[in-house]
MMTF fields as JSON, N, C-alpha, C and O atoms, coordinates in Angstrom:
{
  "mmtfVersion": "1.0.0",
  "mmtfProducer": "UNKNOWN",
  "numBonds": 419,
  "numAtoms": 420,
  "numGroups": 105,
  "numChains": 1,
  "numModels": 1,
  "chainsPerModel": [1],
  "groupsPerChain": [105],
  "chainIdList": ["A"],
  "bondAtomList": [4, 2, 8, 6, 12, 10, 16, 14, 20, 18, 24, 22, 28, 26, 32, 30, 36, 34, 40, 38, 44, 42, 48, 46, 52, 50, 56, 54, 60, 58, 64, 62, 68, 66, 72, 70, 76, 74, 80, 78, 84, 82, 88, 86, 92, 90, 96, 94, 100, 98, 104, 102, 108, 106, 112, 110, 116, 114, 120, 118, 124, 122, 128, 126, 132, 130, 136, 134, 140, 138, 144, 142, 148, 146, 152, 150, 156, 154, 160, 158, 164, 162, 168, 166, 172, 170, 176, 174, 180, 178, 184, 182, 188, 186, 192, 190, 196, 194, 200, 198, 204, 202, 208, 206, 212, 210, 216, 214, 220, 218, 224, 222, 228, 226, 232, 230, 236, 234, 240, 238, 244, 242, 248, 246, 252, 250, 256, 254, 260, 258, 264, 262, 268, 266, 272, 270, 276, 274, 280, 278, 284, 282, 288, 286, 292, 290, 296, 294, 300, 298, 304, 302, 308, 306, 312, 310, 316, 314, 320, 318, 324, 322, 328, 326, 332, 330, 336, 334, 340, 338, 344, 342, 348, 346, 352, 350, 356, 354, 360, 358, 364, 362, 368, 366, 372, 370, 376, 374, 380, 378, 384, 382, 388, 386, 392, 390, 396, 394, 400, 398, 404, 402, 408, 406, 412, 410, 416, 414],
  "bondOrderList": [1, 1, 1, 1, 1, 1, 1, 1, 1, 1, 1, 1, 1, 1, 1, 1, 1, 1, 1, 1, 1, 1, 1, 1, 1, 1, 1, 1, 1, 1, 1, 1, 1, 1, 1, 1, 1, 1, 1, 1, 1, 1, 1, 1, 1, 1, 1, 1, 1, 1, 1, 1, 1, 1, 1, 1, 1, 1, 1, 1, 1, 1, 1, 1, 1, 1, 1, 1, 1, 1, 1, 1, 1, 1, 1, 1, 1, 1, 1, 1, 1, 1, 1, 1, 1, 1, 1, 1, 1, 1, 1, 1, 1, 1, 1, 1, 1, 1, 1, 1, 1, 1, 1, 1],
  "groupList": [{"groupName": "GLN", "atomNameList": ["N", "CA", "C", "O"], "elementList": ["N", "C", "C", "O"], "formalChargeList": [0, 0, 0, 0], "bondAtomList": [1, 0, 2, 1, 3, 2], "bondOrderList": [1, 1, 2], "singleLetterCode": "Q", "chemCompType": "L-PEPTIDE LINKING"}, {"groupName": "THR", "atomNameList": ["N", "CA", "C", "O"], "elementList": ["N", "C", "C", "O"], "formalChargeList": [0, 0, 0, 0], "bondAtomList": [1, 0, 2, 1, 3, 2], "bondOrderList": [1, 1, 2], "singleLetterCode": "T", "chemCompType": "L-PEPTIDE LINKING"}, {"groupName": "LYS", "atomNameList": ["N", "CA", "C", "O"], "elementList": ["N", "C", "C", "O"], "formalChargeList": [0, 0, 0, 0], "bondAtomList": [1, 0, 2, 1, 3, 2], "bondOrderList": [1, 1, 2], "singleLetterCode": "K", "chemCompType": "L-PEPTIDE LINKING"}, {"groupName": "ARG", "atomNameList": ["N", "CA", "C", "O"], "elementList": ["N", "C", "C", "O"], "formalChargeList": [0, 0, 0, 0], "bondAtomList": [1, 0, 2, 1, 3, 2], "bondOrderList": [1, 1, 2], "singleLetterCode": "R", "chemCompType": "L-PEPTIDE LINKING"}, {"groupName": "VAL", "atomNameList": ["N", "CA", "C", "O"], "elementList": ["N", "C", "C", "O"], "formalChargeList": [0, 0, 0, 0], "bondAtomList": [1, 0, 2, 1, 3, 2], "bondOrderList": [1, 1, 2], "singleLetterCode": "V", "chemCompType": "L-PEPTIDE LINKING"}, {"groupName": "GLY", "atomNameList": ["N", "CA", "C", "O"], "elementList": ["N", "C", "C", "O"], "formalChargeList": [0, 0, 0, 0], "bondAtomList": [1, 0, 2, 1, 3, 2], "bondOrderList": [1, 1, 2], "singleLetterCode": "G", "chemCompType": "PEPTIDE LINKING"}, {"groupName": "TYR", "atomNameList": ["N", "CA", "C", "O"], "elementList": ["N", "C", "C", "O"], "formalChargeList": [0, 0, 0, 0], "bondAtomList": [1, 0, 2, 1, 3, 2], "bondOrderList": [1, 1, 2], "singleLetterCode": "Y", "chemCompType": "L-PEPTIDE LINKING"}, {"groupName": "ALA", "atomNameList": ["N", "CA", "C", "O"], "elementList": ["N", "C", "C", "O"], "formalChargeList": [0, 0, 0, 0], "bondAtomList": [1, 0, 2, 1, 3, 2], "bondOrderList": [1, 1, 2], "singleLetterCode": "A", "chemCompType": "L-PEPTIDE LINKING"}, {"groupName": "SER", "atomNameList": ["N", "CA", "C", "O"], "elementList": ["N", "C", "C", "O"], "formalChargeList": [0, 0, 0, 0], "bondAtomList": [1, 0, 2, 1, 3, 2], "bondOrderList": [1, 1, 2], "singleLetterCode": "S", "chemCompType": "L-PEPTIDE LINKING"}, {"groupName": "LEU", "atomNameList": ["N", "CA", "C", "O"], "elementList": ["N", "C", "C", "O"], "formalChargeList": [0, 0, 0, 0], "bondAtomList": [1, 0, 2, 1, 3, 2], "bondOrderList": [1, 1, 2], "singleLetterCode": "L", "chemCompType": "L-PEPTIDE LINKING"}, {"groupName": "MET", "atomNameList": ["N", "CA", "C", "O"], "elementList": ["N", "C", "C", "O"], "formalChargeList": [0, 0, 0, 0], "bondAtomList": [1, 0, 2, 1, 3, 2], "bondOrderList": [1, 1, 2], "singleLetterCode": "M", "chemCompType": "L-PEPTIDE LINKING"}, {"groupName": "GLU", "atomNameList": ["N", "CA", "C", "O"], "elementList": ["N", "C", "C", "O"], "formalChargeList": [0, 0, 0, 0], "bondAtomList": [1, 0, 2, 1, 3, 2], "bondOrderList": [1, 1, 2], "singleLetterCode": "E", "chemCompType": "L-PEPTIDE LINKING"}, {"groupName": "ILE", "atomNameList": ["N", "CA", "C", "O"], "elementList": ["N", "C", "C", "O"], "formalChargeList": [0, 0, 0, 0], "bondAtomList": [1, 0, 2, 1, 3, 2], "bondOrderList": [1, 1, 2], "singleLetterCode": "I", "chemCompType": "L-PEPTIDE LINKING"}, {"groupName": "HIS", "atomNameList": ["N", "CA", "C", "O"], "elementList": ["N", "C", "C", "O"], "formalChargeList": [0, 0, 0, 0], "bondAtomList": [1, 0, 2, 1, 3, 2], "bondOrderList": [1, 1, 2], "singleLetterCode": "H", "chemCompType": "L-PEPTIDE LINKING"}, {"groupName": "CYS", "atomNameList": ["N", "CA", "C", "O"], "elementList": ["N", "C", "C", "O"], "formalChargeList": [0, 0, 0, 0], "bondAtomList": [1, 0, 2, 1, 3, 2], "bondOrderList": [1, 1, 2], "singleLetterCode": "C", "chemCompType": "L-PEPTIDE LINKING"}, {"groupName": "PHE", "atomNameList": ["N", "CA", "C", "O"], "elementList": ["N", "C", "C", "O"], "formalChargeList": [0, 0, 0, 0], "bondAtomList": [1, 0, 2, 1, 3, 2], "bondOrderList": [1, 1, 2], "singleLetterCode": "F", "chemCompType": "L-PEPTIDE LINKING"}, {"groupName": "PRO", "atomNameList": ["N", "CA", "C", "O"], "elementList": ["N", "C", "C", "O"], "formalChargeList": [0, 0, 0, 0], "bondAtomList": [1, 0, 2, 1, 3, 2], "bondOrderList": [1, 1, 2], "singleLetterCode": "P", "chemCompType": "L-PEPTIDE LINKING"}, {"groupName": "TRP", "atomNameList": ["N", "CA", "C", "O"], "elementList": ["N", "C", "C", "O"], "formalChargeList": [0, 0, 0, 0], "bondAtomList": [1, 0, 2, 1, 3, 2], "bondOrderList": [1, 1, 2], "singleLetterCode": "W", "chemCompType": "L-PEPTIDE LINKING"}, {"groupName": "ASP", "atomNameList": ["N", "CA", "C", "O"], "elementList": ["N", "C", "C", "O"], "formalChargeList": [0, 0, 0, 0], "bondAtomList": [1, 0, 2, 1, 3, 2], "bondOrderList": [1, 1, 2], "singleLetterCode": "D", "chemCompType": "L-PEPTIDE LINKING"}],
  "groupTypeList": [0, 1, 2, 3, 1, 3, 2, 4, 5, 4, 1, 5, 2, 6, 5, 1, 3, 6, 5, 7, 8, 9, 3, 2, 0, 4, 2, 2, 10, 11, 12, 1, 0, 13, 7, 3, 6, 1, 14, 1, 15, 14, 5, 2, 7, 8, 8, 13, 1, 12, 16, 9, 16, 9, 16, 17, 11, 18, 8, 4, 2, 3, 0, 7, 4, 5, 12, 17, 8, 14, 3, 8, 14, 2, 2, 1, 12, 7, 5, 5, 7, 17, 1, 4, 8, 1, 1, 7, 7, 7, 1, 4, 3, 8, 1, 4, 3, 3, 9, 3, 11, 9, 1, 11, 7],
  "groupIdList": [1, 2, 3, 4, 5, 6, 7, 8, 9, 10, 11, 12, 13, 14, 15, 16, 17, 18, 19, 20, 21, 22, 23, 24, 25, 26, 27, 28, 29, 30, 31, 32, 33, 34, 35, 36, 37, 38, 39, 40, 41, 42, 43, 44, 45, 46, 47, 48, 49, 50, 51, 52, 53, 54, 55, 56, 57, 58, 59, 60, 61, 62, 63, 64, 65, 66, 67, 68, 69, 70, 71, 72, 73, 74, 75, 76, 77, 78, 79, 80, 81, 82, 83, 84, 85, 86, 87, 88, 89, 90, 91, 92, 93, 94, 95, 96, 97, 98, 99, 100, 101, 102, 103, 104, 105],
  "secStructList": [7, 7, 7, 7, 7, 1, 1, 7, 4, 4, 4, 4, 4, 4, 6, 6, 6, 6, 7, 2, 2, 2, 2, 2, 2, 2, 2, 2, 2, 2, 2, 2, 2, 2, 7, 7, 5, 7, 7, 6, 6, 6, 7, 7, 7, 7, 7, 1, 1, 1, 1, 1, 7, 7, 4, 4, 4, 7, 7, 3, 3, 3, 3, 3, 6, 6, 3, 3, 3, 3, 6, 6, 6, 7, 7, 3, 3, 3, 7, 7, 1, 1, 1, 1, 1, 7, 2, 2, 2, 2, 2, 2, 2, 2, 2, 2, 2, 2, 2, 2, 2, 2, 2, 2, 7],
  "xCoordList": [107.255, 106.274, 105.135, 104.803, 104.564, 103.418, 102.133, 102.092, 101.087, 99.788, 99.257, 99.216, 98.854, 98.499, 97.032, 96.711, 96.14, 94.724, 94.088, 94.523, 93.069, 92.39, 91.275, 91.16, 90.452, 89.376, 89.068, 88.276, 89.663, 89.327, 90.021, 89.47, 91.219, 91.916, 92.222, 92.789, 91.838, 92.17, 91.437, 91.836, 90.371, 89.622, 90.151, 89.529, 91.272, 91.88, 92.285, 92.407, 92.495, 92.89, 91.795, 92.075, 90.543, 89.437, 89.258, 88.491, 89.951, 89.857, 88.458, 87.833, 87.962, 86.618, 85.566, 84.41, 85.952, 85.017, 84.046, 84.333, 82.92, 81.927, 81.043, 80.086, 81.3, 80.438, 80.895, 81.478, 80.621, 81.101, 80.464, 81.149, 79.168, 78.468, 79.0, 79.221, 79.204, 79.73, 81.159, 81.532, 81.963, 83.34, 83.369, 84.233, 82.437, 82.374, 82.018, 82.578, 81.093, 80.727, 81.914, 82.19, 82.602, 83.754, 84.869, 85.571, 85.044, 86.076, 85.848, 86.786, 84.607, 84.269, 84.606, 85.178, 84.249, 84.516, 86.011, 86.504, 86.73, 88.151, 88.953, 89.931, 88.554, 89.266, 89.097, 90.071, 87.853, 87.636, 88.279, 88.745, 88.303, 88.87, 90.377, 90.902, 91.082, 92.535, 93.044, 94.252, 92.149, 92.572, 93.026, 92.682, 93.806, 94.22, 93.356, 92.976, 93.047, 92.124, 92.758, 93.769, 92.149, 92.617, 92.219, 91.09, 93.144, 92.865, 92.098, 92.519, 90.975, 90.174, 90.795, 90.413, 91.747, 92.371, 93.624, 93.746, 94.554, 95.805, 95.801, 96.644, 94.877, 94.751, 95.704, 95.768, 96.446, 97.375, 96.623, 95.798, 96.92, 96.275, 97.329, 98.527, 96.878, 97.809, 97.537, 96.416, 98.564, 98.42, 98.04, 98.712, 96.969, 96.529, 97.271, 97.081, 98.129, 98.849, 100.121, 100.557, 100.721, 101.956, 101.599, 100.987, 101.967, 101.552, 102.228, 101.622, 103.472, 104.177, 103.876, 103.902, 103.594, 103.366, 104.68, 105.573, 104.804, 106.004, 105.826, 104.691, 106.92, 106.807, 105.955, 105.268, 105.984, 105.205, 103.771, 103.01, 103.394, 102.037, 101.322, 100.422, 101.714, 101.028, 99.597, 99.322, 98.703, 97.302, 96.533, 97.119, 95.23, 94.36, 94.295, 94.08, 94.483, 94.454, 93.607, 93.527, 92.989, 92.103, 92.91, 93.803, 92.592, 93.243, 92.405, 92.914, 91.128, 90.187, 88.828, 88.725, 87.793, 86.459, 86.021, 85.838, 85.853, 85.381, 86.432, 86.113, 87.681, 88.755, 89.755, 90.353, 89.934, 90.822, 91.833, 91.469, 93.097, 94.104, 94.964, 95.278, 95.337, 96.214, 97.642, 97.94, 98.507, 99.898, 100.646, 101.698, 100.115, 100.799, 100.554, 101.5, 99.271, 98.95, 98.586, 98.253, 98.644, 98.4, 96.987, 96.768, 96.037, 94.649, 93.977, 94.25, 93.096, 92.298, 90.859, 90.317, 90.24, 88.908, 87.978, 88.345, 86.771, 85.735, 84.982, 84.46, 84.922, 84.266, 83.455, 83.014, 83.267, 82.518, 83.381, 84.588, 82.757, 83.489, 84.427, 85.543, 83.978, 84.773, 85.369, 86.431, 84.714, 85.23, 85.296, 84.658, 86.082, 86.244, 84.917, 84.538, 84.217, 82.957, 81.833, 81.964, 80.737, 79.584, 78.594, 78.697, 77.644, 76.637, 75.739, 75.301, 75.463, 74.655, 75.379, 74.755, 76.68, 77.462, 77.478, 77.407, 77.57, 77.549, 76.209, 76.163, 75.122, 73.789, 73.666, 73.141, 74.144, 74.088, 74.92, 74.48, 76.124, 76.981, 76.302, 76.334, 75.677, 75.017, 73.806, 73.545, 73.064, 71.906, 72.341, 71.735, 73.387, 73.9, 74.394, 74.137, 75.101, 75.591, 74.437, 74.489, 73.397, 72.234, 71.527, 71.16, 71.331, 70.672, 71.508, 70.965, 72.826, 73.706, 73.616, 73.581, 73.577, 73.466, 72.121, 72.035, 71.06, 69.741, 69.719, 69.129, 70.362, 70.355, 71.258, 70.963, 72.35, 73.261, 72.681, 72.924, 71.918, 71.393, 70.182, 69.633],
  "yCoordList": [83.626, 84.019, 83.01, 82.382, 82.88, 81.986, 82.759, 83.984, 82.02, 82.651, 83.061, 82.25, 84.317, 84.841, 84.643, 84.37, 84.778, 84.647, 83.616, 83.434, 82.95, 81.937, 82.545, 82.256, 83.384, 83.989, 85.445, 86.07, 85.996, 87.383, 88.39, 89.46, 88.072, 88.948, 90.319, 90.437, 91.366, 92.739, 93.178, 94.156, 92.477, 92.875, 92.194, 92.287, 91.523, 90.92, 91.952, 91.645, 93.185, 94.266, 94.616, 95.223, 94.24, 94.542, 93.482, 93.688, 92.359, 91.307, 90.733, 90.442, 90.568, 90.011, 91.105, 90.814, 92.344, 93.459, 93.619, 93.181, 94.236, 94.703, 93.621, 93.967, 92.356, 91.301, 90.81, 91.561, 89.535, 88.892, 89.486, 89.692, 89.762, 90.272, 91.635, 91.879, 92.522, 93.849, 93.76, 94.481, 92.872, 92.713, 92.182, 92.579, 91.286, 90.765, 91.871, 91.93, 92.748, 93.872, 94.821, 95.282, 95.1, 95.996, 95.37, 96.076, 94.061, 93.364, 93.547, 93.824, 93.392, 93.551, 94.962, 95.142, 95.966, 97.36, 97.66, 98.313, 97.19, 97.508, 96.849, 97.424, 95.645, 94.978, 95.766, 95.992, 96.194, 96.968, 98.347, 98.89, 98.903, 100.236, 100.241, 101.182, 99.209, 99.182, 98.528, 98.509, 97.988, 97.327, 98.362, 99.541, 97.891, 98.746, 98.392, 97.235, 99.385, 99.193, 99.597, 100.298, 99.145, 99.479, 100.911, 101.328, 101.653, 103.026, 103.006, 102.347, 103.725, 103.763, 104.674, 104.613, 105.52, 106.441, 105.843, 105.819, 105.362, 104.834, 103.314, 102.748, 102.645, 101.194, 100.389, 99.167, 101.044, 100.295, 99.604, 100.209, 98.326, 97.537, 97.084, 97.205, 96.566, 96.016, 94.534, 94.069, 93.81, 92.383, 92.163, 92.665, 91.419, 91.18, 90.003, 89.708, 89.318, 88.172, 88.606, 87.939, 89.709, 90.185, 91.247, 92.256, 91.044, 91.989, 93.351, 94.352, 93.422, 94.699, 95.433, 94.813, 96.727, 97.472, 97.687, 98.363, 97.127, 97.277, 98.455, 98.83, 99.052, 100.254, 100.064, 100.997, 98.882, 98.662, 98.251, 97.947, 98.237, 97.876, 99.036, 98.82, 100.25, 101.416, 101.434, 101.044, 101.876, 101.899, 102.848, 103.689, 102.711, 103.62, 103.196, 102.025, 104.153, 103.904, 104.986, 106.111, 104.645, 105.573, 106.583, 106.209, 107.871, 108.926, 109.297, 109.379, 109.52, 109.868, 109.333, 108.641, 109.641, 109.136, 109.688, 110.895, 108.795, 109.191, 109.789, 110.171, 109.886, 110.446, 109.343, 108.765, 109.051, 107.994, 108.61, 109.451, 108.206, 108.772, 107.667, 106.677, 107.87, 106.934, 107.433, 108.588, 106.571, 106.965, 107.031, 107.666, 106.382, 106.333, 107.59, 108.257, 107.914, 109.068, 110.309, 111.342, 110.227, 111.361, 111.932, 113.097, 111.136, 111.599, 111.344, 110.346, 112.258, 112.092, 111.859, 112.594, 110.83, 110.404, 110.516, 110.164, 111.012, 111.001, 109.693, 109.391, 108.918, 107.619, 107.364, 108.29, 106.091, 105.708, 105.8, 106.028, 105.623, 105.71, 104.523, 104.685, 103.32, 102.119, 101.556, 100.936, 101.75, 101.264, 102.426, 103.46, 102.236, 103.297, 103.601, 104.764, 102.565, 102.764, 102.055, 100.889, 102.756, 102.166, 101.651, 101.989, 100.843, 100.324, 101.45, 101.427, 102.426, 103.575, 104.376, 104.834, 104.544, 105.281, 104.539, 105.164, 103.211, 102.416, 102.56, 102.648, 102.583, 102.762, 104.128, 104.239, 105.156, 106.513, 106.606, 107.203, 106.018, 106.042, 105.39, 105.928, 104.217, 103.52, 104.304, 104.332, 104.939, 105.746, 106.956, 107.268, 107.641, 108.806, 108.394, 109.09, 107.266, 106.78, 106.471, 106.802, 105.836, 105.479, 106.735, 106.806, 107.727, 108.966, 109.751, 110.363, 109.731, 110.415, 109.777, 110.479, 108.442, 107.745, 108.022, 108.098, 108.177, 108.49, 109.88, 110.077, 110.847, 112.21, 112.34, 113.127, 111.585, 111.646, 110.944, 111.363, 109.884, 109.099, 109.748, 109.206],
  "zCoordList": [111.34, 112.321, 112.35, 111.345, 113.499, 113.625, 113.386, 113.498, 113.054, 112.852, 114.224, 115.15, 114.347, 115.661, 116.022, 117.179, 115.045, 115.362, 114.445, 113.308, 114.936, 114.144, 113.314, 112.123, 113.93, 113.157, 113.481, 112.775, 114.512, 114.85, 113.942, 113.684, 113.451, 112.513, 113.086, 114.172, 112.34, 112.737, 113.989, 114.622, 114.365, 115.56, 116.818, 117.876, 116.717, 117.888, 118.919, 120.106, 118.459, 119.372, 120.369, 121.403, 120.072, 120.975, 122.059, 123.0, 121.941, 122.946, 123.04, 122.02, 124.258, 124.448, 124.6, 124.905, 124.393, 124.584, 123.419, 122.305, 123.669, 122.69, 122.081, 121.388, 122.292, 121.763, 120.397, 119.616, 120.12, 118.896, 117.646, 116.644, 117.69, 116.503, 116.082, 114.895, 117.048, 116.724, 116.205, 115.28, 116.801, 116.329, 114.903, 114.121, 114.544, 113.169, 112.187, 111.092, 112.564, 111.694, 111.51, 110.402, 112.6, 112.55, 111.728, 111.004, 111.828, 111.061, 109.569, 108.821, 109.14, 107.723, 107.252, 106.177, 108.061, 107.697, 107.683, 106.764, 108.692, 108.785, 107.676, 107.198, 107.256, 106.164, 104.872, 104.154, 104.565, 103.34, 103.435, 102.433, 104.624, 104.834, 104.604, 104.007, 105.065, 104.968, 103.699, 103.46, 102.878, 101.645, 100.618, 100.705, 99.644, 98.533, 97.337, 97.158, 96.521, 95.41, 94.091, 94.062, 92.993, 91.655, 91.316, 91.575, 90.74, 90.332, 89.011, 88.06, 88.948, 87.724, 86.672, 85.504, 87.067, 86.12, 85.491, 84.266, 86.307, 85.753, 85.648, 84.953, 86.318, 86.193, 87.044, 86.91, 87.916, 88.759, 89.876, 90.56, 90.051, 91.092, 92.077, 91.822, 93.197, 94.17, 94.313, 94.109, 94.663, 94.883, 96.334, 97.234, 96.57, 97.941, 98.567, 99.747, 97.773, 98.312, 99.027, 99.966, 98.6, 99.213, 100.252, 99.904, 101.521, 102.556, 102.473, 102.856, 101.982, 101.937, 100.634, 99.571, 100.683, 99.44, 98.703, 99.213, 97.524, 96.721, 95.768, 95.474, 95.273, 94.438, 93.186, 92.77, 92.577, 91.357, 91.664, 90.746, 92.916, 93.3, 93.982, 94.794, 93.66, 94.216, 93.72, 92.585, 94.549, 94.152, 95.047, 95.728, 95.041, 95.784, 97.247, 97.559, 98.123, 99.555, 100.215, 99.721, 101.313, 102.015, 102.817, 103.577, 102.648, 103.425, 104.634, 105.752, 104.407, 105.468, 105.043, 104.03, 105.8, 105.485, 104.133, 103.98, 103.147, 101.827, 100.919, 99.793, 101.366, 100.542, 100.234, 101.142, 98.942, 98.48, 97.526, 96.703, 97.621, 96.729, 96.149, 96.809, 94.887, 94.185, 94.332, 94.03, 94.79, 94.989, 93.668, 93.582, 92.635, 91.353, 90.524, 90.107, 90.284, 89.427, 90.235, 89.654, 91.559, 92.463, 92.36, 92.693, 91.909, 91.841, 93.18, 93.846, 93.564, 94.769, 94.351, 93.525, 94.925, 94.527, 95.725, 96.847, 95.476, 96.504, 96.36, 95.287, 97.425, 97.36, 98.606, 99.286, 98.891, 100.074, 101.32, 101.24, 102.458, 103.719, 103.901, 104.394, 103.503, 103.734, 102.46, 102.511, 101.299, 100.017, 99.033, 99.229, 97.965, 96.977, 96.297, 96.157, 95.879, 95.168, 95.911, 96.282, 96.124, 96.798, 95.757, 94.578, 96.188, 95.261, 94.761, 93.611, 95.609, 95.189, 94.108, 93.151, 94.256, 93.26, 91.927, 90.868, 91.972, 90.742, 90.035, 88.808, 90.794, 90.221, 89.558, 88.451, 90.226, 89.674, 88.398, 87.415, 88.404, 87.213, 86.022, 84.915, 86.246, 85.139, 84.64, 83.438, 85.546, 85.148, 84.336, 83.312, 84.785, 84.063, 82.683, 81.701, 82.598, 81.31, 80.367, 79.183, 80.896, 80.08, 79.578, 78.405, 80.45, 80.044, 79.035, 78.115, 79.211, 78.269, 76.888, 75.877, 76.845, 75.557, 74.9, 73.674, 75.709, 75.145, 74.521, 73.458, 75.18, 74.648, 73.424, 72.525, 73.376, 72.231, 71.013, 69.881, 71.233, 70.103, 69.452, 68.492]
}
């Protein structure tokens, strides 16, 4: 197959509509939304170099807005709308961990 788009990628479906800046923002969101992520429970990751999902590369995939599920360990995770973990969630996790260590020590 030949390469179909030079730089529009997944937003090629919108054609010339909506303006370049909005299409670039949507492209960033759609790429993160459709990507596969590493499961924090079972540790299975996916290879981003191979386009087809192979059985040994099962990982976390988006089901709906904020709902992510791992095909390997069947866990469902509440996460961000576009990515599994948001920066705010990472901040909260580190704060909770720090406070827990303070109370235990």
